PQR file of N, CA, C, O and H, with PARSE charges and radii, in Angstrom:
ATOM      1  N   UNK A   1      74.538 138.328 117.389 -0.4000 1.5000
ATOM      2  CA  UNK A   1      75.913 137.878 117.270 -0.0000 2.0000
ATOM      3  C   UNK A   1      76.419 138.148 115.860  0.5500 1.7000
ATOM      4  O   UNK A   1      75.733 137.928 114.862 -0.5500 1.4000
ATOM      5  N   UNK A   2      77.597 138.612 115.833 -0.4000 1.5000
ATOM      6  CA  UNK A   2      78.196 138.884 114.528 -0.0000 2.0000
ATOM      7  C   UNK A   2      78.900 137.625 114.023  0.5500 1.7000
ATOM      8  O   UNK A   2      79.192 136.721 114.806 -0.5500 1.4000
ATOM      9  H   UNK A   2      78.154 138.790 116.644  0.4000 1.0000
ATOM     10  N   UNK A   3      79.165 137.564 112.762 -0.4000 1.5000
ATOM     11  CA  UNK A   3      79.884 136.405 112.225 -0.0000 2.0000
ATOM     12  C   UNK A   3      81.271 136.228 112.856  0.5500 1.7000
ATOM     13  O   UNK A   3      81.759 135.106 112.995 -0.5500 1.4000
ATOM     14  H   UNK A   3      78.928 138.299 112.126  0.4000 1.0000
ATOM     15  N   UNK A   4      81.892 137.337 113.232 -0.4000 1.5000
ATOM     16  CA  UNK A   4      83.210 137.245 113.887 -0.0000 2.0000
ATOM     17  C   UNK A   4      83.091 136.578 115.259  0.5500 1.7000
ATOM     18  O   UNK A   4      83.953 135.785 115.638 -0.5500 1.4000
ATOM     19  H   UNK A   4      81.496 138.248 113.119  0.4000 1.0000
ATOM     20  N   UNK A   5      82.019 136.896 116.011 -0.4000 1.5000
ATOM     21  CA  UNK A   5      81.801 136.273 117.317 -0.0000 2.0000
ATOM     22  C   UNK A   5      81.588 134.769 117.167  0.5500 1.7000
ATOM     23  O   UNK A   5      82.116 133.963 117.933 -0.5500 1.4000
ATOM     24  H   UNK A   5      81.318 137.539 115.703  0.4000 1.0000
ATOM     25  N   UNK A   6      80.799 134.423 116.159 -0.4000 1.5000
ATOM     26  CA  UNK A   6      80.538 132.997 115.932 -0.0000 2.0000
ATOM     27  C   UNK A   6      81.831 132.287 115.547  0.5500 1.7000
ATOM     28  O   UNK A   6      82.107 131.189 116.033 -0.5500 1.4000
ATOM     29  H   UNK A   6      80.370 135.078 115.537  0.4000 1.0000
ATOM     30  N   UNK A   7      82.611 132.900 114.690 -0.4000 1.5000
ATOM     31  CA  UNK A   7      83.891 132.315 114.271 -0.0000 2.0000
ATOM     32  C   UNK A   7      84.835 132.148 115.474  0.5500 1.7000
ATOM     33  O   UNK A   7      85.515 131.129 115.595 -0.5500 1.4000
ATOM     34  H   UNK A   7      82.387 133.791 114.295  0.4000 1.0000
ATOM     35  N   UNK A   8      84.872 133.134 116.344 -0.4000 1.5000
ATOM     36  CA  UNK A   8      85.725 133.089 117.532 -0.0000 2.0000
ATOM     37  C   UNK A   8      85.267 131.960 118.473  0.5500 1.7000
ATOM     38  O   UNK A   8      86.096 131.255 119.049 -0.5500 1.4000
ATOM     39  H   UNK A   8      84.320 133.962 116.246  0.4000 1.0000
ATOM     40  N   UNK A   9      83.951 131.796 118.622 -0.4000 1.5000
ATOM     41  CA  UNK A   9      83.430 130.727 119.486 -0.0000 2.0000
ATOM     42  C   UNK A   9      83.758 129.355 118.902  0.5500 1.7000
ATOM     43  O   UNK A   9      84.111 128.433 119.637 -0.5500 1.4000
ATOM     44  H   UNK A   9      83.278 132.368 118.154  0.4000 1.0000
ATOM     45  N   UNK A  10      83.641 129.220 117.581 -0.4000 1.5000
ATOM     46  CA  UNK A  10      83.995 127.953 116.945 -0.0000 2.0000
ATOM     47  C   UNK A  10      85.481 127.642 117.137  0.5500 1.7000
ATOM     48  O   UNK A  10      85.858 126.496 117.383 -0.5500 1.4000
ATOM     49  H   UNK A  10      83.354 129.969 116.984  0.4000 1.0000
ATOM     50  N   UNK A  11      86.307 128.664 117.024 -0.4000 1.5000
ATOM     51  CA  UNK A  11      87.745 128.456 117.236 -0.0000 2.0000
ATOM     52  C   UNK A  11      88.017 127.989 118.665  0.5500 1.7000
ATOM     53  O   UNK A  11      88.823 127.086 118.889 -0.5500 1.4000
ATOM     54  H   UNK A  11      86.000 129.594 116.825  0.4000 1.0000
ATOM     55  N   UNK A  12      87.343 128.607 119.619 -0.4000 1.5000
ATOM     56  CA  UNK A  12      87.497 128.212 121.021 -0.0000 2.0000
ATOM     57  C   UNK A  12      87.027 126.774 121.229  0.5500 1.7000
ATOM     58  O   UNK A  12      87.674 125.994 121.928 -0.5500 1.4000
ATOM     59  H   UNK A  12      86.688 129.341 119.437  0.4000 1.0000
ATOM     60  N   UNK A  13      85.903 126.436 120.620 -0.4000 1.5000
ATOM     61  CA  UNK A  13      85.397 125.068 120.740 -0.0000 2.0000
ATOM     62  C   UNK A  13      86.358 124.066 120.106  0.5500 1.7000
ATOM     63  O   UNK A  13      86.566 122.980 120.647 -0.5500 1.4000
ATOM     64  H   UNK A  13      85.378 127.069 120.053  0.4000 1.0000
ATOM     65  N   UNK A  14      86.934 124.417 118.985 -0.4000 1.5000
ATOM     66  CA  UNK A  14      87.895 123.527 118.340 -0.0000 2.0000
ATOM     67  C   UNK A  14      89.098 123.273 119.241  0.5500 1.7000
ATOM     68  O   UNK A  14      89.574 122.143 119.351 -0.5500 1.4000
ATOM     69  H   UNK A  14      86.765 125.300 118.545  0.4000 1.0000
ATOM     70  N   UNK A  15      89.578 124.319 119.877 -0.4000 1.5000
ATOM     71  CA  UNK A  15      90.719 124.174 120.785 -0.0000 2.0000
ATOM     72  C   UNK A  15      90.352 123.270 121.954  0.5500 1.7000
ATOM     73  O   UNK A  15      91.119 122.377 122.313 -0.5500 1.4000
ATOM     74  H   UNK A  15      89.191 125.237 119.788  0.4000 1.0000
ATOM     75  N   UNK A  16      89.195 123.494 122.542 -0.4000 1.5000
ATOM     76  CA  UNK A  16      88.758 122.655 123.666 -0.0000 2.0000
ATOM     77  C   UNK A  16      88.563 121.204 123.242  0.5500 1.7000
ATOM     78  O   UNK A  16      88.945 120.291 123.972 -0.5500 1.4000
ATOM     79  H   UNK A  16      88.572 124.219 122.250  0.4000 1.0000
ATOM     80  N   UNK A  17      87.979 120.985 122.082 -0.4000 1.5000
ATOM     81  CA  UNK A  17      87.779 119.616 121.597 -0.0000 2.0000
ATOM     82  C   UNK A  17      89.108 118.920 121.322  0.5500 1.7000
ATOM     83  O   UNK A  17      89.240 117.724 121.586 -0.5500 1.4000
ATOM     84  H   UNK A  17      87.669 121.727 121.488  0.4000 1.0000
ATOM     85  N   UNK A  18      90.090 119.642 120.800 -0.4000 1.5000
ATOM     86  CA  UNK A  18      91.422 119.051 120.597 -0.0000 2.0000
ATOM     87  C   UNK A  18      92.054 118.664 121.928  0.5500 1.7000
ATOM     88  O   UNK A  18      92.676 117.608 122.037 -0.5500 1.4000
ATOM     89  H   UNK A  18      89.983 120.612 120.586  0.4000 1.0000
ATOM     90  N   UNK A  19      91.897 119.517 122.941 -0.4000 1.5000
ATOM     91  CA  UNK A  19      92.438 119.200 124.268 -0.0000 2.0000
ATOM     92  C   UNK A  19      91.759 117.966 124.846  0.5500 1.7000
ATOM     93  O   UNK A  19      92.421 117.105 125.424 -0.5500 1.4000
ATOM     94  H   UNK A  19      91.392 120.375 122.852  0.4000 1.0000
ATOM     95  N   UNK A  20      90.451 117.877 124.693 -0.4000 1.5000
ATOM     96  CA  UNK A  20      89.718 116.710 125.185 -0.0000 2.0000
ATOM     97  C   UNK A  20      90.181 115.452 124.455  0.5500 1.7000
ATOM     98  O   UNK A  20      90.407 114.413 125.076 -0.5500 1.4000
ATOM     99  H   UNK A  20      89.913 118.576 124.223  0.4000 1.0000
ATOM    100  N   UNK A  21      90.321 115.554 123.119 -0.4000 1.5000
ATOM    101  CA  UNK A  21      90.780 114.408 122.334 -0.0000 2.0000
ATOM    102  C   UNK A  21      92.176 113.969 122.774  0.5500 1.7000
ATOM    103  O   UNK A  21      92.428 112.775 122.933 -0.5500 1.4000
ATOM    104  H   UNK A  21      90.138 116.398 122.615  0.4000 1.0000
ATOM    105  N   UNK A  22      93.085 114.929 122.972 -0.4000 1.5000
ATOM    106  CA  UNK A  22      94.444 114.590 123.386 -0.0000 2.0000
ATOM    107  C   UNK A  22      94.452 113.939 124.769  0.5500 1.7000
ATOM    108  O   UNK A  22      95.188 112.981 125.005 -0.5500 1.4000
ATOM    109  H   UNK A  22      92.880 115.899 122.843  0.4000 1.0000
ATOM    110  N   UNK A  23      93.639 114.460 125.670 -0.4000 1.5000
ATOM    111  CA  UNK A  23      93.547 113.871 127.009 -0.0000 2.0000
ATOM    112  C   UNK A  23      92.995 112.458 126.941  0.5500 1.7000
ATOM    113  O   UNK A  23      93.490 111.563 127.627 -0.5500 1.4000
ATOM    114  H   UNK A  23      93.041 115.238 125.478  0.4000 1.0000
ATOM    115  N   UNK A  24      91.982 112.254 126.126 -0.4000 1.5000
ATOM    116  CA  UNK A  24      91.394 110.924 125.968 -0.0000 2.0000
ATOM    117  C   UNK A  24      92.391 109.945 125.363  0.5500 1.7000
ATOM    118  O   UNK A  24      92.487 108.804 125.814 -0.5500 1.4000
ATOM    119  H   UNK A  24      91.581 112.981 125.569  0.4000 1.0000
ATOM    120  N   UNK A  25      93.122 110.371 124.361 -0.4000 1.5000
ATOM    121  CA  UNK A  25      94.128 109.498 123.750 -0.0000 2.0000
ATOM    122  C   UNK A  25      95.233 109.145 124.738  0.5500 1.7000
ATOM    123  O   UNK A  25      95.693 108.003 124.772 -0.5500 1.4000
ATOM    124  H   UNK A  25      93.043 111.298 123.995  0.4000 1.0000
ATOM    125  N   UNK A  26      95.658 110.108 125.536 -0.4000 1.5000
ATOM    126  CA  UNK A  26      96.671 109.835 126.552 -0.0000 2.0000
ATOM    127  C   UNK A  26      96.140 108.843 127.582  0.5500 1.7000
ATOM    128  O   UNK A  26      96.854 107.933 128.002 -0.5500 1.4000
ATOM    129  H   UNK A  26      95.284 111.035 125.509  0.4000 1.0000
ATOM    130  N   UNK A  27      94.890 109.024 127.984 -0.4000 1.5000
ATOM    131  CA  UNK A  27      94.278 108.112 128.953 -0.0000 2.0000
ATOM    132  C   UNK A  27      94.174 106.701 128.379  0.5500 1.7000
ATOM    133  O   UNK A  27      94.448 105.726 129.079 -0.5500 1.4000
ATOM    134  H   UNK A  27      94.310 109.764 127.642  0.4000 1.0000
ATOM    135  N   UNK A  28      93.786 106.587 127.128 -0.4000 1.5000
ATOM    136  CA  UNK A  28      93.681 105.271 126.501 -0.0000 2.0000
ATOM    137  C   UNK A  28      95.038 104.593 126.390  0.5500 1.7000
ATOM    138  O   UNK A  28      95.134 103.376 126.551 -0.5500 1.4000
ATOM    139  H   UNK A  28      93.563 107.379 126.560  0.4000 1.0000
ATOM    140  N   UNK A  29      96.083 105.356 126.118 -0.4000 1.5000
ATOM    141  CA  UNK A  29      97.434 104.785 126.042 -0.0000 2.0000
ATOM    142  C   UNK A  29      97.879 104.272 127.406  0.5500 1.7000
ATOM    143  O   UNK A  29      98.453 103.188 127.508 -0.5500 1.4000
ATOM    144  H   UNK A  29      96.005 106.345 125.987  0.4000 1.0000
ATOM    145  N   UNK A  30      97.619 105.040 128.443 -0.4000 1.5000
ATOM    146  CA  UNK A  30      97.977 104.611 129.802 -0.0000 2.0000
ATOM    147  C   UNK A  30      97.159 103.394 130.196  0.5500 1.7000
ATOM    148  O   UNK A  30      97.683 102.463 130.808 -0.5500 1.4000
ATOM    149  H   UNK A  30      97.152 105.920 128.360  0.4000 1.0000
ATOM    150  N   UNK A  31      95.877 103.395 129.848 -0.4000 1.5000
ATOM    151  CA  UNK A  31      95.007 102.257 130.161 -0.0000 2.0000
ATOM    152  C   UNK A  31      95.502 100.994 129.469  0.5500 1.7000
ATOM    153  O   UNK A  31      95.484  99.916 130.062 -0.5500 1.4000
ATOM    154  H   UNK A  31      95.452 104.152 129.351  0.4000 1.0000
ATOM    155  N   UNK A  32      95.938 101.116 128.233 -0.4000 1.5000
ATOM    156  CA  UNK A  32      96.436  99.966 127.478 -0.0000 2.0000
ATOM    157  C   UNK A  32      97.676  99.376 128.151  0.5500 1.7000
ATOM    158  O   UNK A  32      97.848  98.158 128.173 -0.5500 1.4000
ATOM    159  H   UNK A  32      95.952 101.992 127.750  0.4000 1.0000
ATOM    160  N   UNK A  33      98.538 100.231 128.697 -0.4000 1.5000
ATOM    161  CA  UNK A  33      99.749  99.762 129.384 -0.0000 2.0000
ATOM    162  C   UNK A  33      99.417  99.130 130.736  0.5500 1.7000
ATOM    163  O   UNK A  33     100.046  98.146 131.127 -0.5500 1.4000
ATOM    164  H   UNK A  33      98.399 101.221 128.679  0.4000 1.0000
ATOM    165  N   UNK A  34      98.441  99.680 131.449 -0.4000 1.5000
ATOM    166  CA  UNK A  34      98.159  99.242 132.820 -0.0000 2.0000
ATOM    167  C   UNK A  34      97.195  98.066 132.894  0.5500 1.7000
ATOM    168  O   UNK A  34      97.157  97.386 133.919 -0.5500 1.4000
ATOM    169  H   UNK A  34      97.930 100.479 131.132  0.4000 1.0000
ATOM    170  N   UNK A  35      96.418  97.799 131.855 -0.4000 1.5000
ATOM    171  CA  UNK A  35      95.386  96.775 131.905 -0.0000 2.0000
ATOM    172  C   UNK A  35      95.909  95.393 132.303  0.5500 1.7000
ATOM    173  O   UNK A  35      95.297  94.755 133.159 -0.5500 1.4000
ATOM    174  H   UNK A  35      96.449  98.352 131.022  0.4000 1.0000
ATOM    175  N   UNK A  36      97.011  94.899 131.725 -0.4000 1.5000
ATOM    176  CA  UNK A  36      97.489  93.575 132.145 -0.0000 2.0000
ATOM    177  C   UNK A  36      97.852  93.521 133.635  0.5500 1.7000
ATOM    178  O   UNK A  36      97.561  92.534 134.311 -0.5500 1.4000
ATOM    179  H   UNK A  36      97.508  95.418 131.029  0.4000 1.0000
ATOM    180  N   UNK A  37      98.473  94.559 134.133 -0.4000 1.5000
ATOM    181  CA  UNK A  37      98.841  94.589 135.549 -0.0000 2.0000
ATOM    182  C   UNK A  37      97.600  94.625 136.438  0.5500 1.7000
ATOM    183  O   UNK A  37      97.542  93.936 137.456 -0.5500 1.4000
ATOM    184  H   UNK A  37      98.710  95.361 133.584  0.4000 1.0000
ATOM    185  N   UNK A  38      96.617  95.423 136.056 -0.4000 1.5000
ATOM    186  CA  UNK A  38      95.391  95.497 136.841 -0.0000 2.0000
ATOM    187  C   UNK A  38      94.625  94.180 136.801  0.5500 1.7000
ATOM    188  O   UNK A  38      94.060  93.757 137.810 -0.5500 1.4000
ATOM    189  H   UNK A  38      96.664  95.983 135.229  0.4000 1.0000
ATOM    190  N   UNK A  39      94.605  93.528 135.634 -0.4000 1.5000
ATOM    191  CA  UNK A  39      93.928  92.233 135.546 -0.0000 2.0000
ATOM    192  C   UNK A  39      94.602  91.202 136.448  0.5500 1.7000
ATOM    193  O   UNK A  39      93.928  90.409 137.106 -0.5500 1.4000
ATOM    194  H   UNK A  39      95.064  93.872 134.814  0.4000 1.0000
ATOM    195  N   UNK A  40      95.935  91.218 136.475 -0.4000 1.5000
ATOM    196  CA  UNK A  40      96.660  90.297 137.351 -0.0000 2.0000
ATOM    197  C   UNK A  40      96.384  90.606 138.824  0.5500 1.7000
ATOM    198  O   UNK A  40      96.215  89.694 139.633 -0.5500 1.4000
ATOM    199  H   UNK A  40      96.483  91.862 135.941  0.4000 1.0000
ATOM    200  N   UNK A  41      96.341  91.869 139.160 -0.4000 1.5000
ATOM    201  CA  UNK A  41      96.052  92.260 140.538 -0.0000 2.0000
ATOM    202  C   UNK A  41      94.655  91.823 140.957  0.5500 1.7000
ATOM    203  O   UNK A  41      94.464  91.357 142.080 -0.5500 1.4000
ATOM    204  H   UNK A  41      96.478  92.610 138.503  0.4000 1.0000
ATOM    205  N   UNK A  42      93.683  91.967 140.073 -0.4000 1.5000
ATOM    206  CA  UNK A  42      92.309  91.551 140.372 -0.0000 2.0000
ATOM    207  C   UNK A  42      92.243  90.037 140.554  0.5500 1.7000
ATOM    208  O   UNK A  42      91.570  89.551 141.463 -0.5500 1.4000
ATOM    209  H   UNK A  42      93.838  92.345 139.160  0.4000 1.0000
ATOM    210  N   UNK A  43      92.940  89.288 139.694 -0.4000 1.5000
ATOM    211  CA  UNK A  43      92.909  87.828 139.832 -0.0000 2.0000
ATOM    212  C   UNK A  43      93.576  87.393 141.133  0.5500 1.7000
ATOM    213  O   UNK A  43      93.109  86.452 141.776 -0.5500 1.4000
ATOM    214  H   UNK A  43      93.486  89.683 138.956  0.4000 1.0000
ATOM    215  N   UNK A  44      94.657  88.059 141.532 -0.4000 1.5000
ATOM    216  CA  UNK A  44      95.295  87.746 142.820 -0.0000 2.0000
ATOM    217  C   UNK A  44      94.361  88.059 143.978  0.5500 1.7000
ATOM    218  O   UNK A  44      94.291  87.296 144.942 -0.5500 1.4000
ATOM    219  H   UNK A  44      95.035  88.823 141.010  0.4000 1.0000
ATOM    220  N   UNK A  45      93.641  89.176 143.893 -0.4000 1.5000
ATOM    221  CA  UNK A  45      92.711  89.561 144.955 -0.0000 2.0000
ATOM    222  C   UNK A  45      91.589  88.539 145.075  0.5500 1.7000
ATOM    223  O   UNK A  45      91.223  88.138 146.180 -0.5500 1.4000
ATOM    224  H   UNK A  45      93.697  89.795 143.109  0.4000 1.0000
ATOM    225  N   UNK A  46      91.038  88.114 143.922 -0.4000 1.5000
ATOM    226  CA  UNK A  46      89.969  87.114 143.958 -0.0000 2.0000
ATOM    227  C   UNK A  46      90.492  85.796 144.507  0.5500 1.7000
ATOM    228  O   UNK A  46      89.798  85.123 145.269 -0.5500 1.4000
ATOM    229  H   UNK A  46      91.336  88.440 143.024  0.4000 1.0000
ATOM    230  N   UNK A  47      91.714  85.421 144.124 -0.4000 1.5000
ATOM    231  CA  UNK A  47      92.312  84.195 144.645 -0.0000 2.0000
ATOM    232  C   UNK A  47      92.536  84.261 146.142  0.5500 1.7000
ATOM    233  O   UNK A  47      92.349  83.269 146.845 -0.5500 1.4000
ATOM    234  H   UNK A  47      92.277  85.969 143.505  0.4000 1.0000
ATOM    235  N   UNK A  48      92.934  85.422 146.631 -0.4000 1.5000
ATOM    236  CA  UNK A  48      93.160  85.549 148.073 -0.0000 2.0000
ATOM    237  C   UNK A  48      91.848  85.451 148.839  0.5500 1.7000
ATOM    238  O   UNK A  48      91.823  84.955 149.966 -0.5500 1.4000
ATOM    239  H   UNK A  48      93.086  86.229 146.060  0.4000 1.0000
ATOM    240  N   UNK A  49      90.761  85.917 148.239 -0.4000 1.5000
ATOM    241  CA  UNK A  49      89.461  85.785 148.898 -0.0000 2.0000
ATOM    242  C   UNK A  49      89.077  84.316 149.025  0.5500 1.7000
ATOM    243  O   UNK A  49      88.539  83.904 150.052 -0.5500 1.4000
ATOM    244  H   UNK A  49      90.781  86.320 147.324  0.4000 1.0000
ATOM    245  N   UNK A  50      89.345  83.529 148.000 -0.4000 1.5000
ATOM    246  CA  UNK A  50      89.035  82.100 148.036 -0.0000 2.0000
ATOM    247  C   UNK A  50      89.896  81.401 149.073  0.5500 1.7000
ATOM    248  O   UNK A  50      89.404  80.595 149.864 -0.5500 1.4000
ATOM    249  H   UNK A  50      89.782  83.864 147.165  0.4000 1.0000
ATOM    250  N   UNK A  51      91.178  81.713 149.065 -0.4000 1.5000
ATOM    251  CA  UNK A  51      92.086  81.084 150.023 -0.0000 2.0000
ATOM    252  C   UNK A  51      91.709  81.465 151.452  0.5500 1.7000
ATOM    253  O   UNK A  51      91.743  80.613 152.340 -0.5500 1.4000
ATOM    254  H   UNK A  51      91.578  82.367 148.423  0.4000 1.0000
ATOM    255  N   UNK A  52      91.355  82.709 151.689 -0.4000 1.5000
ATOM    256  CA  UNK A  52      90.975  83.116 153.041 -0.0000 2.0000
ATOM    257  C   UNK A  52      89.699  82.411 153.494  0.5500 1.7000
ATOM    258  O   UNK A  52      89.567  82.071 154.670 -0.5500 1.4000
ATOM    259  H   UNK A  52      91.328  83.401 150.968  0.4000 1.0000
ATOM    260  N   UNK A  53      88.765  82.189 152.579 -0.4000 1.5000
ATOM    261  CA  UNK A  53      87.540  81.468 152.936 -0.0000 2.0000
ATOM    262  C   UNK A  53      87.864  80.008 153.275  0.5500 1.7000
ATOM    263  O   UNK A  53      87.321  79.452 154.230 -0.5500 1.4000
ATOM    264  H   UNK A  53      88.873  82.465 151.624  0.4000 1.0000
ATOM    265  N   UNK A  54      88.744  79.396 152.490 -0.4000 1.5000
ATOM    266  CA  UNK A  54      89.148  78.012 152.768 -0.0000 2.0000
ATOM    267  C   UNK A  54      89.863  77.922 154.107  0.5500 1.7000
ATOM    268  O   UNK A  54      89.584  77.025 154.902 -0.5500 1.4000
ATOM    269  H   UNK A  54      89.185  79.847 151.714  0.4000 1.0000
ATOM    270  N   UNK A  55      90.782  78.844 154.361 -0.4000 1.5000
ATOM    271  CA  UNK A  55      91.501  78.834 155.638 -0.0000 2.0000
ATOM    272  C   UNK A  55      90.563  79.066 156.818  0.5500 1.7000
ATOM    273  O   UNK A  55      90.711  78.427 157.860 -0.5500 1.4000
ATOM    274  H   UNK A  55      91.009  79.573 153.715  0.4000 1.0000
ATOM    275  N   UNK A  56      89.615  79.961 156.667 -0.4000 1.5000
ATOM    276  CA  UNK A  56      88.654  80.215 157.747 -0.0000 2.0000
ATOM    277  C   UNK A  56      87.848  78.960 158.041  0.5500 1.7000
ATOM    278  O   UNK A  56      87.601  78.636 159.203 -0.5500 1.4000
ATOM    279  H   UNK A  56      89.495  80.480 155.821  0.4000 1.0000
ATOM    280  N   UNK A  57      87.437  78.252 156.997 -0.4000 1.5000
ATOM    281  CA  UNK A  57      86.679  77.010 157.196 -0.0000 2.0000
ATOM    282  C   UNK A  57      87.549  75.957 157.871  0.5500 1.7000
ATOM    283  O   UNK A  57      87.087  75.253 158.770 -0.5500 1.4000
ATOM    284  H   UNK A  57      87.638  78.515 156.053  0.4000 1.0000
ATOM    285  N   UNK A  58      88.792  75.846 157.447 -0.4000 1.5000
ATOM    286  CA  UNK A  58      89.698  74.866 158.071 -0.0000 2.0000
ATOM    287  C   UNK A  58      89.949  75.197 159.538  0.5500 1.7000
ATOM    288  O   UNK A  58      89.939  74.300 160.381 -0.5500 1.4000
ATOM    289  H   UNK A  58      89.167  76.417 156.717  0.4000 1.0000
ATOM    290  N   UNK A  59      90.170  76.448 159.850 -0.4000 1.5000
ATOM    291  CA  UNK A  59      90.398  76.840 161.248 -0.0000 2.0000
ATOM    292  C   UNK A  59      89.160  76.601 162.094  0.5500 1.7000
ATOM    293  O   UNK A  59      89.268  76.163 163.239 -0.5500 1.4000
ATOM    294  H   UNK A  59      90.178  77.177 159.165  0.4000 1.0000
ATOM    295  N   UNK A  60      87.985  76.884 161.546 -0.4000 1.5000
ATOM    296  CA  UNK A  60      86.753  76.635 162.291 -0.0000 2.0000
ATOM    297  C   UNK A  60      86.583  75.138 162.536  0.5500 1.7000
ATOM    298  O   UNK A  60      86.205  74.730 163.634 -0.5500 1.4000
ATOM    299  H   UNK A  60      87.897  77.241 160.615  0.4000 1.0000
ATOM    300  N   UNK A  61      86.857  74.325 161.530 -0.4000 1.5000
ATOM    301  CA  UNK A  61      86.768  72.881 161.695 -0.0000 2.0000
ATOM    302  C   UNK A  61      87.801  72.396 162.717  0.5500 1.7000
ATOM    303  O   UNK A  61      87.492  71.568 163.574 -0.5500 1.4000
ATOM    304  H   UNK A  61      87.164  74.657 160.638  0.4000 1.0000
ATOM    305  N   UNK A  62      89.019  72.914 162.622 -0.4000 1.5000
ATOM    306  CA  UNK A  62      90.074  72.541 163.577 -0.0000 2.0000
ATOM    307  C   UNK A  62      89.708  72.945 164.995  0.5500 1.7000
ATOM    308  O   UNK A  62      89.967  72.193 165.934 -0.5500 1.4000
ATOM    309  H   UNK A  62      89.270  73.587 161.926  0.4000 1.0000
ATOM    310  N   UNK A  63      89.118  74.103 165.166 -0.4000 1.5000
ATOM    311  CA  UNK A  63      88.708  74.538 166.499 -0.0000 2.0000
ATOM    312  C   UNK A  63      87.615  73.624 167.043  0.5500 1.7000
ATOM    313  O   UNK A  63      87.612  73.296 168.230 -0.5500 1.4000
ATOM    314  H   UNK A  63      88.908  74.715 164.403  0.4000 1.0000
ATOM    315  N   UNK A  64      86.692  73.215 166.184 -0.4000 1.5000
ATOM    316  CA  UNK A  64      85.642  72.289 166.620 -0.0000 2.0000
ATOM    317  C   UNK A  64      86.209  70.939 167.021  0.5500 1.7000
ATOM    318  O   UNK A  64      85.801  70.366 168.031 -0.5500 1.4000
ATOM    319  H   UNK A  64      86.694  73.482 165.220  0.4000 1.0000
ATOM    320  N   UNK A  65      87.144  70.430 166.236 -0.4000 1.5000
ATOM    321  CA  UNK A  65      87.785  69.141 166.574 -0.0000 2.0000
ATOM    322  C   UNK A  65      88.547  69.270 167.882  0.5500 1.7000
ATOM    323  O   UNK A  65      88.485  68.381 168.732 -0.5500 1.4000
ATOM    324  H   UNK A  65      87.475  70.896 165.415  0.4000 1.0000
ATOM    325  N   UNK A  66      89.269  70.381 168.046 -0.4000 1.5000
ATOM    326  CA  UNK A  66      90.028  70.591 169.281 -0.0000 2.0000
ATOM    327  C   UNK A  66      89.087  70.678 170.488  0.5500 1.7000
ATOM    328  O   UNK A  66      89.375  70.112 171.543 -0.5500 1.4000
ATOM    329  H   UNK A  66      89.319  71.103 167.356  0.4000 1.0000
ATOM    330  N   UNK A  67      87.967  71.384 170.335 -0.4000 1.5000
ATOM    331  CA  UNK A  67      86.998  71.488 171.427 -0.0000 2.0000
ATOM    332  C   UNK A  67      86.403  70.119 171.749  0.5500 1.7000
ATOM    333  O   UNK A  67      86.217  69.787 172.920 -0.5500 1.4000
ATOM    334  H   UNK A  67      87.733  71.844 169.479  0.4000 1.0000
ATOM    335  N   UNK A  68      86.105  69.331 170.738 -0.4000 1.5000
ATOM    336  CA  UNK A  68      85.575  67.977 170.959 -0.0000 2.0000
ATOM    337  C   UNK A  68      86.609  67.107 171.657  0.5500 1.7000
ATOM    338  O   UNK A  68      86.274  66.351 172.570 -0.5500 1.4000
ATOM    339  H   UNK A  68      86.255  69.600 169.787  0.4000 1.0000
ATOM    340  N   UNK A  69      87.850  67.209 171.236 -0.4000 1.5000
ATOM    341  CA  UNK A  69      88.921  66.442 171.874 -0.0000 2.0000
ATOM    342  C   UNK A  69      89.087  66.847 173.340  0.5500 1.7000
ATOM    343  O   UNK A  69      89.210  65.994 174.219 -0.5500 1.4000
ATOM    344  H   UNK A  69      88.122  67.823 170.495  0.4000 1.0000
ATOM    345  N   UNK A  70      89.087  68.150 173.590 -0.4000 1.5000
ATOM    346  CA  UNK A  70      89.240  68.626 174.974 -0.0000 2.0000
ATOM    347  C   UNK A  70      88.055  68.190 175.850  0.5500 1.7000
ATOM    348  O   UNK A  70      88.250  67.787 176.996 -0.5500 1.4000
ATOM    349  H   UNK A  70      88.987  68.843 172.877  0.4000 1.0000
ATOM    350  N   UNK A  71      86.845  68.269 175.320 -0.4000 1.5000
ATOM    351  CA  UNK A  71      85.674  67.832 176.072 -0.0000 2.0000
ATOM    352  C   UNK A  71      85.759  66.340 176.352  0.5500 1.7000
ATOM    353  O   UNK A  71      85.487  65.901 177.470 -0.5500 1.4000
ATOM    354  H   UNK A  71      86.686  68.597 174.389  0.4000 1.0000
ATOM    355  N   UNK A  72      86.138  65.549 175.335 -0.4000 1.5000
ATOM    356  CA  UNK A  72      86.219  64.098 175.512 -0.0000 2.0000
ATOM    357  C   UNK A  72      87.301  63.750 176.527  0.5500 1.7000
ATOM    358  O   UNK A  72      87.113  62.825 177.316 -0.5500 1.4000
ATOM    359  H   UNK A  72      86.359  65.906 174.427  0.4000 1.0000
ATOM    360  N   UNK A  73      88.391  64.436 176.533 -0.4000 1.5000
ATOM    361  CA  UNK A  73      89.483  64.179 177.461 -0.0000 2.0000
ATOM    362  C   UNK A  73      89.044  64.416 178.919  0.5500 1.7000
ATOM    363  O   UNK A  73      89.423  63.672 179.824 -0.5500 1.4000
ATOM    364  H   UNK A  73      88.544  65.188 175.891  0.4000 1.0000
ATOM    365  N   UNK A  74      88.247  65.456 179.119 -0.4000 1.5000
ATOM    366  CA  UNK A  74      87.798  65.784 180.474 -0.0000 2.0000
ATOM    367  C   UNK A  74      86.614  64.922 180.931  0.5500 1.7000
ATOM    368  O   UNK A  74      86.490  64.642 182.124 -0.5500 1.4000
ATOM    369  H   UNK A  74      87.940  66.061 178.384  0.4000 1.0000
ATOM    370  N   UNK A  75      85.751  64.502 180.018 -0.4000 1.5000
ATOM    371  CA  UNK A  75      84.525  63.852 180.413 -0.0000 2.0000
ATOM    372  C   UNK A  75      84.500  62.332 180.211  0.5500 1.7000
ATOM    373  O   UNK A  75      83.700  61.641 180.843 -0.5500 1.4000
ATOM    374  H   UNK A  75      85.852  64.729 179.049  0.4000 1.0000
ATOM    375  N   UNK A  76      85.337  61.823 179.367 -0.4000 1.5000
ATOM    376  CA  UNK A  76      85.352  60.370 179.141 -0.0000 2.0000
ATOM    377  C   UNK A  76      86.585  59.797 179.815  0.5500 1.7000
ATOM    378  O   UNK A  76      87.719  60.054 179.410 -0.5500 1.4000
ATOM    379  H   UNK A  76      85.987  62.384 178.853  0.4000 1.0000
ATOM    380  N   UNK A  77      86.326  58.991 180.886 -0.4000 1.5000
ATOM    381  CA  UNK A  77      87.443  58.393 181.618 -0.0000 2.0000
ATOM    382  C   UNK A  77      87.185  56.971 181.901  0.5500 1.7000
ATOM    383  O   UNK A  77      88.018  56.302 182.513 -0.5500 1.4000
ATOM    384  H   UNK A  77      85.405  58.782 181.215  0.4000 1.0000
TER
END
């Protein structure tokens, strides 16, 4: 390899590294803007999982009470 080839490769690498740096900086800027919204979305999702579990338990309990009531109505006279 001649010194000119090495110099040309270094120039190419510098250009690629600048592009990578610019892309990374742009990504970090977008991430900084979106992080609060994503955190809120995650907290809402986790809250909905808790609420759905509570509702499922309540419905299961209600169904059991209803079944007990229906059985008692038919069998206890």
